[in-house]
DOMIFI-286169 format. One record per residue (C-alpha): residue number from 1; residue in three letters; chain; x, y, z. Coordinates in Angstrom, 1 decimal. Example, Ala and Ser with C-alpha at 12.3 -4.5 7.8 and 13.67 -1.06 7.14 Angstrom:
+-----+------+-----+--------+--------+--------+
: seq : type : mol :     c1 :     c2 :     c3 :
+-----+------+-----+--------+--------+--------+
:   1 :  ALA :   A :   12.3 :   -4.5 :    7.8 :
:   2 :  SER :   A :   13.7 :   -1.1 :    7.1 :
+-----+------+-----+--------+--------+--------+
***
This chain:
+-----+------+-----+--------+--------+--------+
: seq : type : mol :     c1 :     c2 :     c3 :
+-----+------+-----+--------+--------+--------+
:   1 :  MET :   A :   -0.1 :    0.2 :   -0.1 :
:   2 :  TYR :   A :    2.9 :    2.2 :    0.7 :
:   3 :  SER :   A :    4.2 :    2.0 :   -2.6 :
:   4 :  PHE :   A :    0.9 :    3.0 :   -4.2 :
:   5 :  SER :   A :    1.2 :    6.1 :   -2.0 :
:   6 :  ILE :   A :    4.6 :    6.9 :   -3.0 :
:   7 :  ILE :   A :    3.5 :    6.5 :   -6.6 :
:   8 :  LEU :   A :    0.5 :    8.9 :   -6.0 :
:   9 :  LEU :   A :    3.0 :   11.5 :   -4.6 :
:  10 :  VAL :   A :    5.5 :   11.3 :   -7.4 :
:  11 :  THR :   A :    2.5 :   11.6 :  -10.0 :
:  12 :  ALA :   A :    1.0 :   14.5 :   -8.0 :
:  13 :  MET :   A :    4.5 :   16.4 :   -8.0 :
:  14 :  GLY :   A :    4.8 :   15.6 :  -11.8 :
:  15 :  VAL :   A :    1.5 :   17.5 :  -12.3 :
:  16 :  LEU :   A :    2.5 :   20.3 :  -10.4 :
:  17 :  ILE :   A :    5.8 :   20.6 :  -12.4 :
:  18 :  LEU :   A :    4.0 :   20.3 :  -15.7 :
:  19 :  LEU :   A :    1.4 :   22.9 :  -14.5 :
:  20 :  ALA :   A :    4.4 :   25.4 :  -13.7 :
:  21 :  VAL :   A :    6.1 :   24.7 :  -17.2 :
:  22 :  GLU :   A :    2.7 :   25.4 :  -18.9 :
:  23 :  ILE :   A :    2.3 :   29.0 :  -17.0 :
:  24 :  ARG :   A :    6.1 :   29.6 :  -17.7 :
:  25 :  GLN :   A :    5.8 :   28.9 :  -21.4 :
:  26 :  ARG :   A :    2.6 :   30.8 :  -21.5 :
:  27 :  THR :   A :    3.8 :   34.0 :  -19.7 :
:  28 :  SER :   A :    7.0 :   34.0 :  -21.8 :
:  29 :  GLY :   A :    5.4 :   33.9 :  -25.1 :
:  30 :  ARG :   A :    7.0 :   30.8 :  -26.2 :
:  31 :  ILE :   A :    3.7 :   28.9 :  -26.9 :
:  32 :  VAL :   A :    0.8 :   30.9 :  -28.6 :
:  33 :  MET :   A :   -2.3 :   29.1 :  -27.8 :
:  34 :  PRO :   A :   -5.9 :   30.6 :  -26.9 :
:  35 :  ARG :   A :   -6.6 :   31.8 :  -23.7 :
:  36 :  LYS :   A :   -9.7 :   29.2 :  -23.5 :
:  37 :  ARG :   A :   -7.5 :   26.5 :  -24.2 :
:  38 :  PHE :   A :   -4.9 :   27.3 :  -21.7 :
:  39 :  ILE :   A :   -7.6 :   27.6 :  -19.1 :
:  40 :  LEU :   A :   -8.9 :   24.5 :  -19.6 :
:  41 :  ARG :   A :   -5.4 :   23.1 :  -19.2 :
:  42 :  MET :   A :   -5.2 :   24.7 :  -15.9 :
:  43 :  ILE :   A :   -8.7 :   23.4 :  -14.7 :
:  44 :  THR :   A :   -7.8 :   20.0 :  -15.9 :
:  45 :  GLY :   A :   -4.4 :   19.8 :  -14.3 :
:  46 :  ILE :   A :   -5.8 :   21.3 :  -10.9 :
:  47 :  LEU :   A :   -8.6 :   18.7 :  -11.1 :
:  48 :  LEU :   A :   -5.8 :   15.8 :  -11.5 :
:  49 :  PHE :   A :   -3.8 :   17.1 :   -8.8 :
:  50 :  SER :   A :   -7.0 :   17.1 :   -6.5 :
:  51 :  LEU :   A :   -7.8 :   13.7 :   -7.6 :
:  52 :  LEU :   A :   -4.3 :   12.3 :   -6.8 :
:  53 :  GLY :   A :   -4.5 :   14.2 :   -3.4 :
:  54 :  ALA :   A :   -7.7 :   12.9 :   -2.6 :
:  55 :  LEU :   A :   -6.5 :    9.2 :   -3.2 :
:  56 :  PHE :   A :   -3.5 :    9.7 :   -1.3 :
:  57 :  ALA :   A :   -5.6 :   11.0 :    1.8 :
:  58 :  GLY :   A :   -8.3 :    8.5 :    1.4 :
:  59 :  LEU :   A :   -5.7 :    5.5 :    1.3 :
:  60 :  THR :   A :   -3.3 :    6.5 :    3.7 :
:  61 :  ILE :   A :   -5.0 :    9.2 :    6.3 :
:  62 :  PHE :   A :   -8.7 :    8.0 :    6.3 :
:  63 :  LYS :   A :   -7.7 :    4.4 :    5.6 :
:  64 :  LEU :   A :  -10.5 :    3.9 :    2.9 :
:  65 :  ASN :   A :   -9.6 :    0.4 :    1.8 :
:  66 :  SER :   A :  -12.4 :   -1.3 :    3.0 :
:  67 :  PRO :   A :  -16.0 :   -0.3 :    3.8 :
:  68 :  HIS :   A :  -16.5 :   -2.1 :    7.2 :
:  69 :  GLU :   A :  -15.4 :    0.9 :    9.4 :
:  70 :  GLN :   A :  -17.0 :    3.8 :    8.0 :
:  71 :  PRO :   A :  -19.5 :    2.4 :    5.0 :
:  72 :  MET :   A :  -21.3 :    5.8 :    4.2 :
:  73 :  PHE :   A :  -18.0 :    7.9 :    4.0 :
:  74 :  PHE :   A :  -16.3 :    4.9 :    2.0 :
:  75 :  LEU :   A :  -19.3 :    5.2 :   -0.5 :
:  76 :  ALA :   A :  -19.3 :    8.8 :   -0.7 :
:  77 :  PHE :   A :  -15.6 :    9.1 :   -1.0 :
:  78 :  TRP :   A :  -15.2 :    6.5 :   -3.9 :
:  79 :  ILE :   A :  -18.3 :    7.8 :   -5.7 :
:  80 :  GLY :   A :  -16.6 :   11.3 :   -5.7 :
:  81 :  ALA :   A :  -13.4 :    9.9 :   -6.9 :
:  82 :  ILE :   A :  -15.1 :    8.1 :   -9.7 :
:  83 :  LEU :   A :  -17.2 :   11.2 :  -10.8 :
:  84 :  LEU :   A :  -14.0 :   13.2 :  -10.6 :
:  85 :  THR :   A :  -12.4 :   10.9 :  -12.9 :
:  86 :  LEU :   A :  -15.2 :   10.9 :  -15.3 :
:  87 :  VAL :   A :  -15.1 :   14.5 :  -15.4 :
:  88 :  LEU :   A :  -11.3 :   14.5 :  -16.3 :
:  89 :  ALA :   A :  -12.1 :   12.0 :  -19.2 :
:  90 :  VAL :   A :  -14.6 :   14.7 :  -20.5 :
:  91 :  LEU :   A :  -12.5 :   17.5 :  -20.3 :
:  92 :  ALA :   A :   -9.5 :   15.5 :  -22.1 :
:  93 :  LEU :   A :  -11.8 :   15.1 :  -25.2 :
+-----+------+-----+--------+--------+--------+
***
């Protein structure tokens, strides 16, 4: 379980680095893209970072591996994670 948590943290740091690179390239003028597309990329990156953070917190802090201890919180958390994943898939189209 801890190896999966480390993978989530490394991936979240990678997303933050990519967001910073996108912002830097946009502000320096090296990449010319419409404002709407840039904003959509930032929103997608922030949502992806939020999903990774929520998964990390859910698995390590809240211990949401099994539904026996807190069944309603477990269900609400994982439904929210699935919905956020679906929103990210739609935004990626």
